[in-house]
N, C-alpha and C positions, 0 to 999 in steps of 0.2 A: 494582475498588475505585475510588471517586470521589476524584480528586486535590483538593488544597486549592485549586488555581487554578480548577478546574471549580466547586467549591463557591462560591468568592467571586464567580465570574462569574454565578452563578444569581441570580434576582431575590429581593429581600426579600419576605416575605408581604405581601399587600394589607392595607389598614387605615389607621387614623389614630392619631397620637400625641396628639391632643387639645391641650389648653392648655399653654403653657409652664409648667414646674415641676410643676404638679399633674397634667398629662396627663389621663387619663380616670378617675382614682381616685374622684372624687366620683360619677361616673356608675356606676362599678362597685358602689359601696355603695347607690346610690339606685334603680337599675333592676333589678327582679327578673329581667327577661329580657335583661340586658346581653349575655350570650353568644349567646343565640338570635337576637337582632336582628342582630348582626354576622355570625353564621354565615349567615343568609339573604342578607346583602349581599355577603359576601366569600368564603364557602365554609368548609371545615373547618380551614383554617389561616389565621390572620390576626394582624396586629400591633396592639398598643395600647401605652399607657404607664401603668402602674399601680404604686402603692407606690414611686414614685421611680425606676423602671427600665423601659427598653423591654422589652416582653414579647411573646412569640409564644404565642398560645392555640391549642392543637392538640387537635382533637376526634376521638373515636372509638377503637375497640378497637386499631386499628393504631398510632395515635399513642400510646396508653397503653403498648403493647408496646415501641415504639421508645424512649420516655422511661424506662420502668421497668426495661428490661434493659440500658440503657447507662449506669448509675450508674458513676461514676469514669472512664468513657471520654469521654463528651460532657457529662455532667451531674453536678452535686453538689447535695445537698440545700440548700435555702434556704427562708426564710420571709419574709413582710413584716417590715420593720424593727421595727414595734411588737411583733410576735409574738416576734421574736428577743430583744429587750430584756426583755420580760416573762417569757419562759421562762427566760432566764439563760444566760450563756456556757458554763456547765458541763453544760447539759441534753443528754441523749441526742438529743433531737429536732433540735437545731441542730448537733450534732457530725458530723464527716465522717471518712472514712478509717479509720486504725487505731483512733483514739479511739472512733469509733462502733461498730466491730466488737467491740472488747474490752468496752465497757460494755454493749452489747446482749447479749453472751454471759452476763455477770454477772446482768443484770436478768431474762433469760429464766428463770432458776431460779425466780422467783416465779410463772411461768406454765406450768411444765411439768405434765404430767398428774397427777403425785403431789400437787403443790401444789393444783391445781384441785380434786381430789377432797376435799382437806381443807377447802376453802372452802365446799363444798356445804351442810353443816349450818348454818354461820353465815349464809349468804345465806337459807336457808330460814327460820331463826328470825327474822331481821330483817323478811323479807317478811311472815311471819304477823302480826307486831306491827303493821306498817303497814296490812295489810288490815283488821285488827280496828279500828284507829283510824279508818280511812276509813268503815267501816260505821257507827261511832258518830257521825261527823260528818254523814253523810247527804247533805248538799250541799256540794260543795267545788270550788275551783279547783285542778285536778289537777297542772298542770305544776310549780308551785313545790313541791308535795308530793313529786312524783317527784324533783325536784332534791335534796330533803332525804334521800329514801330512798337514792338512789345515792351521795350523799356519806357517809351513815352506813356503808354497806357498804364503800366505798373506804377510809375512815379506819379502820374496824375491821380489815379484812383487810391493809392495807398498813402502818399504823403503830400498830395495837392500841388505837385510841381509841374508846370507847363514846359513842353519842349525840352525835357531833361536830356534827350539824346545829344543835344548841342552843348551840354555843360561838362565841366570837369568830372562830375559824378559818373557819367557814362564812360569816359576814357579810363578812369580808374577801375571801373567795374569789369571791363573787358580783360585786363591783365589779371585781376583778382580771380575771375572765373577760370582762366587758363591754368591756374595753379591748383585748383580745388582737388584734382585727382593726380597727384604727382608725388615723387619721392620727397619726403620732408627734410630736405637739405637746405638750411637757411643761409645760403650764400647769395650775394647780390645778383649774380648772373644766372641763377637757376630759376626755373618757373615758379617754384615755391617761394624763393627769396623775393622775387619781383611781386608775387601775389601778397606776401606778408607786408611789404612796403605799401602796396595799394590798399590793403585792409585798413592801415592806419589813416591813410588819406580819406577813404570812404567814411570811416567813423567820424572824422573831423567834419566832413560835409553834412553827414546825417545829423550830427550834434547841432550844427548851425540851424538846420530845419526844425529840430525839436525845440531848441531854446526860443526860436522865433514864435513857434506855435504856442508855447507855454505862456508867452506874454499876452496872447490874444484872449479876449473874453469868450469868444465862441471857439471851442476846441475842434469843431468839425465832426462830421460823421464818417470820415474815411478811416482806414485802419489805424493811422496815427492818432486821430481823434479818439477812437475807441480805447486804444492802449493808454493814452494820457489820462483818461477818466477811470480806467479800470482799477479795481481794488481787490485784494485777496480777502480770505475769510476774516482776517484780523483787521481789515480796513487799511492795509498798507498799499501805497501806490508803487508802481514799478520804478526801479532806480534808473538813472540816466544810462548807465552801462547796459542794463538789460533792454531798455527801449532801443538802444542802438543796434544790439545784436538781433532783436526780433524784427526790426525794420529791414536790416540787411538780408535776413532770411526771406522775408516776404518779397523783396525786390528780386532776389535770386529765383524764388519759386515761380513768380509771376512773369519771368522773363526768359530764363535759359531754356527750360524744357518746352515752353510754349513755342519759342522760336524754332526749335527742332521740329516740333509737330507740324507747324505751318509750312516750313520748308519742305517737309516730306509730302504734305498734301499737294503743294504746287508742283513738285517733281513728278509725283505719281499721276497727277492729272495730265501732264504732258505725255506720259508713257501709256496712258489708258484713256484715249479720247472718247471712247464709247461711254465710260462712266461720267466723264465731264459733260457729255451731251445730255445724258439722263438727268444730271443735276440741273442743267440749263432748262430743260423741259419742265422740271418740277418748279423751278423758280418763276416760270412764266405765270404761274397761278397767283402770284403775289404782286401787289402794286408797289413798284419801286419809288413812286413819287411821295409816298407817305412813310413816316418813321417805322422801323421794325418794332414789333411787340413780342413779348414772351409767348403769347398764344400762337403767333405766326411761326416762331422758331420751333415750337413743339410740333407743328404740322409738317415740318421738312423731314419726312421719314427717310427718303432715299439719301439725302445729304447726311443724315445721322449714321446710316449704315456705312457710307463711304468713310466718314471720319473714324468710326470704330475700326474699320479694316485698316486704315492708315496707322492707327495706334497699335494694331495687332502686328502688322508687317514690320514697322519701324518704330518700336516703342522708344520714347525719348529717354527713359531711364532704363539702363541695361540690366539692373538688378538691385538687390538690397543686401545689406550686411546686418548680422546680429552677432552679439557675443553670447557664448554658452555660459549660463550662470549655474547650471546643474547638469551633471552627467545625464545623458539620455541615449536612447537607442532608436535608430531609424533603419528600416529594412534590414535588420540583423546586424547593423554596424554600431559600434560604440562611438558616440560623439562626446569627447571629454570636456569637462568644465575648463574654462580658460581659452578654449579654441574660439575662432569665429566660424560662422556659417555664412554662405552666400547663396541666394536663390536667383539665378539668371532668368530674367523675364522673357528675353527674346527666345530662349530655348523652349520654354513652355509654349509660346505662341507659334513655334515652328513644329510642334508635335503633331505628326500625321494622324495619330489616333484621335486627336481632338479636332484637327483641321485638315481634312483631306486636301492633297495638293497644297501644302502649306506655303510654298514659295509663290504661289499664284495670287495675284490681287483679285479678290472676289467679294465685293460688298454684299452679295446675296447670302453669304454665311450668316449675316446679322439681320436678315429679313425675319419678320415675326414668326413665319411658319417654320423657319429652320433653326432659330436661335436656341430653343430649349435643349436640344440634344447636342448642339455644337459647343456649348459653353458651360461645362460642368463647374462646380464650385472651385474657385482658385485656378481655373484654366485660362482666364483672361484677366490679367492683373497689370494693365498699364499704369494704374495709380496705386499699386501696392494693395494692401488689404489688412484686415484686422484692426487693432486699436490704433495703428499708425497709418491708416490709409490717408492718402494725400488730402490735406485740409482744403486745398484750393481746387479740388477735382471739378466741382460744378462751375467755378469761375473759369477754369481752363476750357471746359466744354462750351461755355457760353461765348467766350472770345473766339474760339475756333469756328463756331457756327456762324457768328456774325461776319467774321472775316471772309469765310468761304462763300457765304451767300452773296455778300456785296461784291466780292471779286468776280464771281462767275456771272453775275447780272451785268456788270459794267465793263469788264475787261477781257481781253484775249492775250495769250502769251504763248511763245514757243521757244524751245531750247535753241541756243546758238550752237553751231557745230564746233568740233575740235576742243571739247572741254572734258575734264576728268570728273565723272559723276560718282566715283567711288566714295562710299560714306566713311568719313573719319568718325570714330566712336566716342572720343574723349574731348570735352566733358559730356557732350550729347551728340547724337548722330547728325552729320551735316555733309553736304557734297564738298569734296576736296577743293574744287575750283570755285566754290561759292554760288553755284547755280546762276549761270549767265543766260539771260533771256532777252528776247525781243518782245516789247510790251506795247499794247495799244488799246484804245477804247473799242468796245463792241459796236459794230456797225449793224444797225437793224435794217 
């Protein structure tokens, strides 16, 4: 066991803290290859100063394992200041220790297999409506449409609201999301200032939904219904303020990252028609005239490989932050208490020792005969890992699979020319020009 004196005698990771006060935060936002440039210069562990805190950026599967399996020992969950404030003090995402454990247990009820099975027909119905609408539009900018689609599903399933994308809730949500990862300068014209204003509006709208539901005899079986009935060990119900923060988190988690994943699937299928054709062939085994079942979804093996490869190549979440709560040592470097650490997911997914030709789109990596040696522990982490692995992981996979299966069965789409497909990374990866496509029904 390494002693504390040995740890403190070890060198700090190489790197630069950048400018006074600001550190390298602006570079972090502006440089798409921020991590890669520094990895080439300093190696797989380096220091920087971002979001107001000295930070060790630690790359690779072994670093992921070290960070994600030492929760509560060396590390505690943290987020950039802007994210913490905008998610709210009561949010599961920013909670730690017993609070996090107890709230996670409560909220998991909305994502257990029985609940997921009940979501399937709702997702299927909303998907069918959107596919029909897009066919009628013919030409569209798809990314904002996908945002509306995932928001409608999240609001229907989590708080029982129909067509939420057409309400004030959705408009407020967009500006709130845009400020989640920003400099926390609370002036009215900054992204953070606008997002802070929208948070107040969102909480007002969510409060109306909660108060209306509390009046009803049947509290419902959706996430809000579960949270309204939930009690802690002492028999206490969640306060109104906590209910609002937890619902806001659920809407964010069920919307923002999923939109990015679906847009990446749509884009990559345009760029890899051979994979799209294989999905189509697999889908021909199923009867599109009857409702989807969980059993059918489990049999879509090639589609599952494709979706896994989409999440490897363009992970919706770029990485995770943790606060160092006790001095520790990794690969010979001292990681001091009070620093943050970050594990970049995309860099692990681009590691050529784990994934040969990592920039190539290759669903066969996840075929059953290949997956064992291609996917070492913590080498594939689109949903994080350890005690804080994404609570809605199975929900996200379910929605992605239903969307992809129905889209491929019923529709064809192709990219329109003269558009910028460069991915903007913040808050989640999406094509700069919004993914402009020509869209029509499959002609058999």
